[in-house]
N, C-alpha and C positions, 0 to 999 in steps of 0.2 A: 461761663467759667467752669461751672459745676458741669455742666452738659458735656463740654469738651472731655472733662476728665473722665466722666462716665463713658464717652465714646471711645477713649484711648484703651480704658480697661477692658470694654467688650471687645475690642480687636485683639488686644493682647492674650485675653483669655480664650477667644477663637482660635488664634494661631498655637497657642498651648496646647488645647483640646485637638487640633488636627496633628501637631508633633507627637502627641502621645498617642493618638489613634495609629499614625503611620507606625509608629515604633512598636507599638501591641501587634499589628498585623504582620510586621516585618519579622517579628520573635517568633509569632504562631506559624508564619510561612517556613521559616528555618527548622522550627521543630518539626512540622509535618515532613519536609525534607529530610530530617535526621531519622525518624521512624521509617521513612520509606527506604532509605539506604540502609538502615538495620534488618529490614524485613529482605531486603533484596539480596543482603549477604547471608542472612540466614538460610535462605533457600534456593541461594545462586546455585547453578548445576554445572559441572565439568564434565567433559567426555573421558573416561578411562578404559582402559583395554583390557578386555577377556577373553576368554576361549568359548568357541561356537559349540564344542562338546567336550565331555570330561577327560583328561588327560591323565597319565599316571606320571608318577616322579620319573624323571629321566629322559622325558620325551624333549627333543630338538624341536623347536618352534619354527614353523614356516607361515607363510603369508595365509595359507588356507586355514588355518588353526585359530586366526585371531580375529577379534572383532572389537567393537566399543560399545558401550552402554553408557547414558547420564547417571550421574549420582551427584546428590547434595553435597556441595564443596566443604560445608562444616563438619559433616559426618564421616570424611574421609580420612583414612590414615595418610600421613605426610609421605609414607613411600609407595603410595599407590603409582602406577605405570600411567602417564597420560597418555592421551591420544596421539599428541605430537611427537611421543617419544617411541612411536610404532615402529621405525626401523632398527633401534637399538634392541628390541627383542628378537628379531629375525637371526636364525642358527644360534640361539642361545639355549641352553639346556635347564629344564624345569628341576627345582629341588623337592618339591612337592607335589601333591597331587593337585590339579586345578579343576575347579568345577565351573561348568558353564553357566555364563550370567553373572558371575561374581567377578569383583575386581581382581586383577593381578598386581601383588605387590613385588617390589625388588627383592623383598626377603624369600620370594618363592623362586628365584632366578639365581643360578649357579654364577657366580662372580659379583652379584649385586649390580647396583645403579651403575652407569657408565663414568661417572666422577668417582666412584671409589674402587675403581678396576686399575687404577694408575696406568702407567705408560702401555700396559699389556693392551688395556683398551682401544689403543690407538693405532695397533699394527695391523696391518692389512693381513686376510688370510693367505696362507702360503709364503708370507714373509717372516724375516726375523728382526730382533734388535740387537745390535752388536755396538759396543763400544770400544773405540780406539784413542790410543795415547796421542795427543798432540801437543805443542808448545804455541806460543803466541803467535811467531811467525808462521809456522805451518797452517794455523786457522785464520789465515789471513788479518794477521794483527787482533784477534778476536772478534772480528766482525762477523764471524758465522753465527747465525740464530737458528732457532728451530724453526722448521718448515723450509728453511732456504735449500736449494738444490746445487749439489756439489759434483765435482770430480774427485776421484782419490788418486793422487800421484805417488808412486813409490822409488827410492834409490836404495839400490843393493849392490853388495859386491857379489858379482857372478863370476864364473870361471871364463877365461877370456877365450873367445874363439880364434883368434888369430895367435895367442900365445898360451898354447896348452901348458898346466900346472901352474899358470899365474891368474891372479884375481884383478877384474876392474871394475869400476863403478859404473853403473847401468841406471839410466832412469826410465821408467815406463807408467803410462796410464793404467791403472789396474782395472777401474770400474768409474762408468760415466753417468752422470744425472741421477743422483742418489739424493734421496730426502733425509733430511737431517731432523731426527727426532727429538733429540735433546742435547744442549751443552752443560757439561756438568751435571748438576742435579735439575736445570733449569729446562721446562716442556713449554710448548706453546701456551697451553693453559694456566701454567703457574705464573708466567711472564704479563697476561691479561692484567691490566691497569698497574704495571710496575716496570715500565718502560726505562727507567733509570737503573734498573738492574740489567738491562739487555746488553750483550756485547761483553766480550773481555772476562776475566777472572775464573777460568775452567781450565783444565787439563785435559778432560777427555771428549770426545763428542760420540753422540750415540747416532747409529745410521739404520736406516730401515734396507736390508739387503736380503736376497734370496739365500737359502743354506748353502749354495754352491759358493757365492759370493762372500759369505761368512766364512767358510773355510779359507780362502784364498787370502782374506785379510789376515785372519788369525795366523796362518802360515807367515805371511809377509811379516808381523811383528816377530814371531818367534827366532826368525834369522836375522834379527836386529836391523830389519830394514827401516829407513826413514821416511815417514808418511806425510804428506802435504795435502792440504785441501785447495780447491781450485773452486771460486765460488761462480756460479752461474746465475745469469739473467732468469728470472722465474717463468718467461715466457718461450725461453730456447730450449727446446726439445731436439735440436740437432745432435746427430750421433756420429761421430768421427770413426769410420768402421777400420781404419788402418793407420793407427798411430805407431811411428817406429819406435824401436828402442833407442835410446840415446846414450851415448858415450862420450870419450873424448874426441874420439876420430870422428864421430858424427857431428858435433859441435864444431870443429876445425873445418871438415869439408863442407857442411851446409851452412853455417851462419850468414856469409854473404847471401846466399840465395834466399834465406829466410828473412833477412832484413829488406832484401829488394822485392820480394813477395809484399811484405807489410806495408811498404811505401806506397806500391801500385795499389793496394787494396784502400789506404787512406785516401789515396788521389781521387777515386772513383767515388768513394762516399763524399768528398767534399764537391766535387762535380755536381 
């Protein structure tokens, strides 16, 4: 009986020793991993943008001016321009002198980081951002969202061609395939992660247009024209070269042929 108790105690002590040894080794292994991770973080390098030669303030940066260097991440200022932000530097003007081999910081660049430039940073070169007034129905019941493609259609009171001295309502397409930059104060960036805010609740739409298109839209609003937006499929780049002016006479004479054309088109699609 005594030998059996001794044997049981020996087995228990052996298992306890094995458990404690395993626990100790696991703790040491985790400690080593934590130290290695801390060392790696301390000395981890990232590549940042620099210039290949000294550049004075006011220089417009080109691809030939730029290079990249490795820098220890923990020693880097948070506004350093990372290598993956290379394209955001192109054609940007420097505010300060840049020395070769030293990191470029967004504080050295006119306009700062892309995210701090607001809507202006999203406008393509040669284009303009123009806001127009719309109501819910005119904006496809508020379903137009930033980055959508639309056509702008206007209805105006024009001098009648058939009856001089009289005015007639005329509807025509002003511009086609336009990018929506913002709806109200919402841009594509501001709506990331906030899908519940998307759609509706705005009275202006900001479009990316050429300077000449901007003039036409401003004039259209000034003469009290009513503007409406036609939403396009994002993959539809078709341009209608000769859309007619629509008035009462046009509707009266062509409504039947338009409906017939529509039915034939739908029939072909169903086949």
